[in-house]
N, C-alpha and C positions, 0 to 999 in steps of 0.2 A: 482038887480042883485042876482042872484043866487049863492052862496058860496058852492063849494065841499071841503069836508074835506078827503084830500089826504094822511094823517098821516098812516092810517091801511095800505093802499095799498104798502107805502114806507116801512114800518115796514114789510111787509111781503116779498117785494124784497130782501131787507137787509137779511132777516133771510134765504131766499132762495139761495142768494151769500153767504152767510156765510155756509150754509149746502153743497153747492156745492164745496166749499173751503175745508170744512172737509173731504168731500169724495174723492176730488182729492188728499187731503194730505194723507189719508188712503192708497189709490191705490199706493200713491208714497212707503209710507213706507212699505206696503207689498212687492211692488216690490224690493223696497231696500235690505228688510230682506229676500227675496227669493234669492236674487242674492248672498248677503252676505253667505246665507246657503249653495247656490250652490258650491260657492268657496270655503268655509269650507270644503263641502263634497269632493270636487276635490282634495284640496290639501292634505285632511286628507287619501283619498286613495291612492295617490302618497306616502305618509309618509308610511303607512302601508304597502304598496307594497315594499319600499325600505327596509323596517325594515325586511320584510321576505326574500328579496333578501341578504341582511347583515347575517341574520341567516344563510340562505343556504349556503355563501360563508364562513361564520365561521366554519360552520361542514365541509365543504369540506376541507378548510385548515387543520382543526384537522386532517381529514384522511390522507390528504397528508403529515402532518407531522409523523403521526404514520407509513406511508408508509417508509417514509424517513429515520426514526429511525430503521423499520425493515431491510431496504437495507444496512445502515451502520453495524447494527449488523452483516449481512449476510457478509459484505465486512471484517470485523474485524475476522470473524469466518475463512472465505477462507485464509485471510493473515496468521492466527495462524495455518492454515492446511499447508500453503504453506511453513512456516518458519520451521514447525515440519518435514514435506518431506526434506527440503534442511539439516536439522541437520543429519536425518537419513541417506541421500545420502551422506552427508560428513564422518557421521561415518563409513558407509561401505566404501567408499573411501579410508578413512585412514587405515582402517583394512586390505584392500586390499594392501596397500601402505607398511603398516608396514611388513606385511608377506612377500612382495617382498625384502624389504629392509633387512631384518633379513637372508631372504634365500641367497641373495647376499653375504650379509656379511659374513656368514659361507662359502660361494663357494670362495671366495676370499682371506680367509684368510690361508695362507701357514702352513706348518708344521713349529714347532718351534715358532709360535706366539701365545701367550696366552692371551686374552683380559678376565682383570679384571673389566671393568667399560664401559658401553656405555650409553652415554647421548645425547638426541636429544634435541635440540631447533629449533624450526620452520623447517627449511631444512637443517639444520647443525648438523652432527653426532661430537661428541667427544668422541674419543676413547682413552682408557688408557689400557696398558696392559705390558706384558713383551716379550721380543725376546731373542732367543738362542745368535743371534749377530745382529750387526748394518747392516749386509748385508739382514737379515730377515726383517728387517724393510724397507730398500730399496725395496724389492720385494714385500712386502705387497703395500707399495704406489704404486709401477707400476700396481698391480693387482687391485687395486681400479681405477685408473686412466682409464685402460682399461675396466672397466666395464661399462655397459649401465646404470647402476643404480646411480654411483656415478660419481663425478668430482672435480676436484682442490684439491685432497689430500694435505696438508700441514702440515708439521713437525714443532709441537711446542716445544717440548724438549726430549731429550734422555740421560739418564744416566746409570751409573753402578749401580747395586743394588745386594744385598745378599739375596738369597729367599732360605733357608733351608741350604743345603750344595752346591748349585749351584750360581754360577757368571752369572748374565742376566743383559741384557740392558732394563731398565723400558724405556717407551716410552710414549708421548703422541702426538695424531695428531688429526687435524680436516678433516672432507672430507664433501663436500657439497652434497645434494642428487638432481640428475638430475631432471629437472621438464619434465614430459612427453611430447614426441613430436611425431606429427603423422609421421608413417614410409611411406614414400614415395614408398617403395618396397613391401608393404603388401598386403594383399588379395583384399583390395578395389582397390588400383593402378594396380593391375593385372587384377581384372576384366574390369576397365576401359580403359585400354591398349587393352584387348580382344575385347572390343566392339567398339573402335575406327577404322575408315577407315584404312586397310592396316595392322590392329593388328595380333595377333597370331589368327590361325584358328585349 
């Protein structure tokens, strides 16, 4: 009976299987490494893109903050200008009102009345002076009441006083400055009446 030694053949087959296994393992490892690399580069690209977007948004936010600060500054400057304008208008209005008050005060002061002190507190005038008689004080108060600039004259005190060689009446009274009112019979009203149907022609 002939005996055949199969050991070398089996050894070669085993080595071949081992080599195939190593090759498949290498291919699998390479594939896994490639997949990992692709995933890494994909997410890295997304991260880089997000970082760029974040940087862009940060820059834009900084620009917006600067623009908002400039707008706020312009608003403050505008408000300051408006405040100054109001102050100037108020001063001009007060100056015009003061001139009107002094003019009317002079016009409504009758003969025999001598003012020695005029004090204004808001819309109230405090008048102190001398009169040749109490009747002159009454006339003065009627004149003030009839004036379009003054209203509600009130006598606070009247007493006898010696001034030089004259015997006079010293008085103190307060009078309110009338607030300006629209004159219904003024030029504007006349124009409206003329333009109305059936108005003046």
